C-alpha positions in Angstrom: 0.0 0.0 0.0 1.3 3.5 -0.9 0.7 6.6 1.2 1.2 10.1 -0.2 1.9 13.3 1.8 1.8 16.7 0.1 3.4 19.9 1.5 2.7 23.0 -0.5 6.0 24.7 -1.4 6.3 28.3 0.1 7.8 29.7 -3.1 9.1 28.9 -6.6 6.5 26.4 -7.7 4.5 25.8 -10.9 1.2 24.2 -11.4 0.8 21.5 -14.1 -2.2 19.5 -15.2 -2.3 15.9 -14.4 -3.0 15.2 -18.1 0.4 16.7 -18.9 2.3 14.6 -16.3 0.5 11.4 -17.2 0.5 11.9 -21.0 0.6 8.4 -22.5 2.6 9.3 -25.6 5.3 11.5 -24.0 8.5 10.0 -22.6 10.0 11.0 -19.3 12.6 13.1 -21.1 9.8 14.9 -23.0 7.8 15.6 -19.8 11.0 16.8 -18.0 11.9 19.1 -20.9 8.4 20.6 -21.1 7.9 21.1 -17.3 11.4 22.6 -17.1 10.5 25.2 -19.9 7.2 26.0 -18.3 8.8 26.6 -14.9 11.1 29.3 -16.3 10.3 32.9 -15.3 8.4 35.2 -17.6 10.7 36.9 -20.2 13.2 34.1 -20.2 14.4 33.2 -23.7 16.2 30.0 -23.0 16.2 27.6 -26.0 15.0 24.0 -25.8 18.6 22.8 -26.5 20.0 24.8 -23.6 17.2 23.4 -21.3 18.1 19.9 -22.3 21.7 20.6 -21.6 20.9 21.9 -18.1 18.5 19.0 -17.5 21.3 16.5 -18.6 19.3 15.1 -21.4 21.5 13.6 -24.1 21.4 14.6 -27.8 19.5 11.6 -29.0 17.0 11.7 -26.1 16.6 15.5 -26.7 15.8 14.9 -30.4 13.3 12.2 -29.6 11.6 14.3 -26.8 11.4 17.4 -29.0 9.8 15.4 -31.8 7.2 14.0 -29.4 6.4 17.5 -28.1 6.0 18.9 -31.6 3.8 16.0 -32.7 1.5 16.5 -29.6 1.3 20.2 -30.1 3.2 21.4 -27.0 6.1 22.9 -29.1 5.9 25.0 -32.3 8.8 26.6 -34.2 9.1 29.0 -37.1 12.1 30.6 -38.7 12.2 34.2 -40.0 14.5 37.1 -40.8 14.9 39.7 -38.0 16.5 43.1 -37.8 19.8 43.5 -39.6 19.2 40.6 -41.9 19.8 37.9 -39.2 17.7 34.8 -39.3 16.2 33.7 -36.0 14.2 30.7 -34.8 11.1 31.3 -32.6 10.0 28.5 -30.3 6.6 28.5 -28.6 6.1 26.2 -25.6 2.6 25.8 -24.1 1.1 23.8 -21.3 -1.8 22.7 -23.5 -1.7 21.3 -27.0 -2.1 24.0 -29.7 -2.9 23.7 -33.4 -0.7 25.2 -36.1 -3.1 28.1 -36.7 -3.3 28.9 -33.1 0.4 28.9 -32.7 0.9 31.1 -35.8 -1.5 33.7 -34.3 0.4 33.7 -31.0 3.8 34.0 -32.6 2.6 36.8 -34.8 2.0 38.9 -31.7 5.5 38.2 -30.3 8.3 40.7 -31.0 11.3 39.5 -33.0 14.3 40.1 -30.8 17.6 41.1 -32.3 20.6 38.7 -31.8 22.7 39.0 -28.7 25.2 41.8 -28.3 28.2 39.5 -28.6 27.3 38.9 -32.3 29.2 41.2 -34.6 27.0 43.6 -36.6 27.2 43.9 -40.3 29.4 46.8 -41.2 30.4 48.3 -44.6 33.9 47.4 -45.8 36.6 50.0 -45.1 38.2 51.9 -47.9 41.2 50.3 -49.4 44.6 51.9 -48.7 46.3 52.7 -52.1 49.7 51.4 -52.8 52.8 53.6 -52.6 53.6 55.5 -55.8 51.7 56.6 -58.8 49.9 53.9 -60.6 51.3 53.2 -64.1 49.9 51.1 -66.8 51.7 47.9 -67.7 54.2 48.1 -70.6 52.9 47.0 -74.0 55.9 47.6 -76.2 57.7 44.3 -75.8 60.3 43.2 -73.3 61.7 45.8 -70.8 64.9 47.5 -71.6 68.0 45.9 -70.2 71.6 47.2 -69.8 73.9 44.6 -71.4 76.8 45.8 -69.2 75.0 45.0 -65.9 73.3 41.8 -67.1 75.1 38.9 -65.7 72.6 36.2 -66.6 74.6 35.2 -69.8 76.8 32.2 -69.4 80.5 32.6 -70.4 81.4 31.4 -73.9 82.3 27.7 -74.0 85.8 26.7 -75.3 86.0 25.2 -78.7 85.5 21.5 -78.7 87.7 19.3 -80.7 85.9 17.0 -83.1 85.3 13.6 -81.6 87.1 10.7 -83.3 85.1 8.5 -85.5 83.3 6.0 -83.3 84.3 2.4 -83.6 81.7 0.3 -85.3 79.7 -1.5 -82.7 79.1 -5.2 -83.1 75.8 -6.1 -84.7 73.4 -6.9 -81.9 72.3 -10.5 -81.7 68.9 -11.1 -83.2 66.5 -11.8 -80.4 63.5 -12.5 -82.6 62.2 -16.0 -82.4 61.4 -17.6 -85.7 57.9 -18.7 -86.4 57.3 -22.2 -85.2 57.5 -24.9 -87.9 55.2 -27.8 -88.4 57.9 -30.2 -87.2 58.2 -28.1 -84.0 54.5 -28.1 -83.4 54.3 -31.9 -83.9 57.2 -32.4 -81.5 55.4 -30.3 -78.8 52.2 -32.2 -79.3 54.1 -35.5 -78.8 55.8 -34.4 -75.6 53.1 -35.7 -73.2 53.7 -39.2 -74.7 57.5 -38.9 -74.1 57.2 -39.1 -70.3 54.5 -39.1 -67.7 56.0 -36.0 -66.2 55.0 -34.0 -69.3 51.3 -34.8 -69.4 50.2 -31.5 -67.9 51.8 -28.9 -70.2 49.5 -25.8 -70.4 48.0 -25.4 -73.9 48.8 -21.7 -73.7 52.5 -22.5 -73.8 52.4 -24.7 -76.9 53.3 -21.8 -79.2 56.1 -20.6 -77.0 57.6 -24.1 -76.8 57.2 -24.6 -80.5 59.2 -21.3 -81.1 62.0 -22.6 -78.8 62.1 -25.9 -80.5 62.2 -24.2 -83.9 65.4 -22.5 -82.8 66.9 -25.9 -82.1 65.9 -27.2 -85.5 67.1 -24.1 -87.2 70.5 -24.6 -85.5 70.9 -28.1 -87.0 69.5 -30.3 -84.3 67.2 -33.2 -85.1 63.9 -33.9 -83.3 65.6 -37.0 -81.7 68.3 -34.7 -80.2 65.7 -32.4 -78.8 63.8 -35.4 -77.2 67.0 -36.7 -75.7 67.9 -33.4 -74.3 64.5 -33.1 -72.7 64.7 -36.6 -71.2 68.1 -35.9 -69.7 66.7 -32.8 -68.0 63.9 -34.5 -66.2 64.5 -35.5 -62.6 65.5 -39.1 -62.2 64.9 -39.5 -58.5 61.2 -39.7 -58.7 60.6 -36.1 -57.9 57.2 -35.0 -59.3 57.2 -32.2 -61.9 54.6 -29.6 -60.9 55.2 -27.1 -63.7 56.3 -29.0 -66.8 55.9 -26.0 -69.0 58.3 -23.9 -67.0 60.8 -26.8 -66.9 60.7 -27.2 -70.7 61.2 -23.4 -71.2 64.3 -23.6 -69.0 65.7 -26.7 -70.8 65.1 -25.2 -74.3 66.2 -21.6 -73.5 69.8 -22.1 -74.5 70.6 -23.7 -77.9 74.0 -25.6 -77.9 76.0 -25.9 -81.2 74.8 -28.6 -83.5 76.8 -31.9 -83.4 79.2 -32.9 -86.2 77.2 -34.5 -89.0 80.1 -37.0 -89.6 79.5 -38.5 -86.1 76.4 -40.3 -85.4 74.7 -38.4 -82.5 73.4 -40.3 -79.6 70.0 -38.9 -80.2 69.7 -40.8 -83.4 69.7 -44.1 -81.4 66.3 -45.4 -80.3 65.3 -43.6 -77.1 63.6 -45.8 -74.6 61.5 -44.2 -71.9 63.3 -44.4 -68.6 61.6 -46.5 -66.0 60.1 -44.9 -63.1 61.8 -44.8 -59.7 59.5 -47.6 -58.4 60.5 -50.0 -61.3 64.2 -49.2 -61.0 64.4 -51.1 -57.7 62.7 -54.3 -59.1 64.3 -57.4 -60.5 62.9 -60.2 -62.8 62.5 -63.6 -61.1 64.5 -66.4 -62.8 62.0 -69.0 -61.6 59.4 -70.9 -63.6 56.6 -68.5 -64.3 54.1 -68.2 -67.2 54.8 -64.4 -67.5 57.7 -62.3 -66.4 57.5 -61.7 -62.7 59.2 -58.7 -61.0 60.0 -58.6 -57.3 62.0 -56.3 -55.0 65.0 -58.2 -53.7 66.4 -57.6 -50.2 69.9 -58.8 -51.2 71.4 -60.5 -54.3 68.8 -63.3 -54.6 67.5 -64.2 -58.0 64.2 -65.9 -57.0 61.1 -64.3 -55.7 59.6 -65.3 -52.4 57.1 -67.7 -54.0 59.8 -69.6 -55.8 61.9 -69.8 -52.6 59.0 -71.2 -50.7 57.9 -73.6 -53.4 58.1 -77.5 -52.9 61.1 -79.6 -54.1 60.1 -79.9 -57.8 60.5 -76.2 -58.3 63.9 -76.2 -56.6 65.1 -79.4 -58.3 65.5 -77.5 -61.6 68.5 -75.7 -60.1 70.2 -78.8 -58.5 72.0 -81.8 -60.3 69.9 -85.0 -60.8 70.6 -87.8 -58.3 72.7 -90.7 -59.7 70.9 -93.8 -60.9 70.3 -96.6 -58.4 70.9 -100.3 -59.2 68.4 -102.7 -57.8 69.4 -106.4 -57.4 66.6 -108.9 -57.2 
């Protein structure tokens, strides 16, 4: 249960309607801002923003409270030009809601006060102080006269230069232009993926570049077999995967060595066998009796696979001498 005890203030009090204090659509900040303004003495021209600052109402809360008061008709504003050309904003605060027409009639009877004394009044510009001397028009007869004797801007005369000796002829620069790829070079590039599994992922965008490089080799006298041999020798032989075959081929074909002597049969003319992979290089063919060739990975120098070693005697008898014939006497 709530008990209320009222003591009438002896001075400095204001009377407000219960409808104003209990307004359902006004927030506590809006009610505080309105009651603070209505409690000011007559003649006070304190703005709503100054009242919100004194009442410790934040900027966002003040904007929301002012909007609610204007929507409910407790606050009205208008902007007009006062004495001296200054623009002022008039604010009307009432303890009862007013319509726009009623607020306009009340504001029309209110005097428009001039701005505060600390504002600088508009004054006419002061007269300009003329420059020293008599004004003269700019010269229009060309360049100003100069005294050659006092002019030191000219550089001294340069000594005579002896004619330079004839320059030695420079060696002709090497031609860096790459010939157009030939059909043989294009065919060789197309067959590179079949040359080794490491060359299966050559980007198609590099085919023209690789064909031009191979054309330089062919133009220098190398044969396609020599080019293929050179590429195979440049591939890694330790089982390392080639992630960028196009870049590796560009590196291998960048420098063109001199062509071999035609009287000597080049190694590249001999049939080129694809090198076995690193996994097959460690295997050995079993010498046992098998229908097809069988490979196994030896642990030492054995020549038979594990199956032949563990086979019964008939399999092992092939590698031992036959027993001598026996003589049976009846």
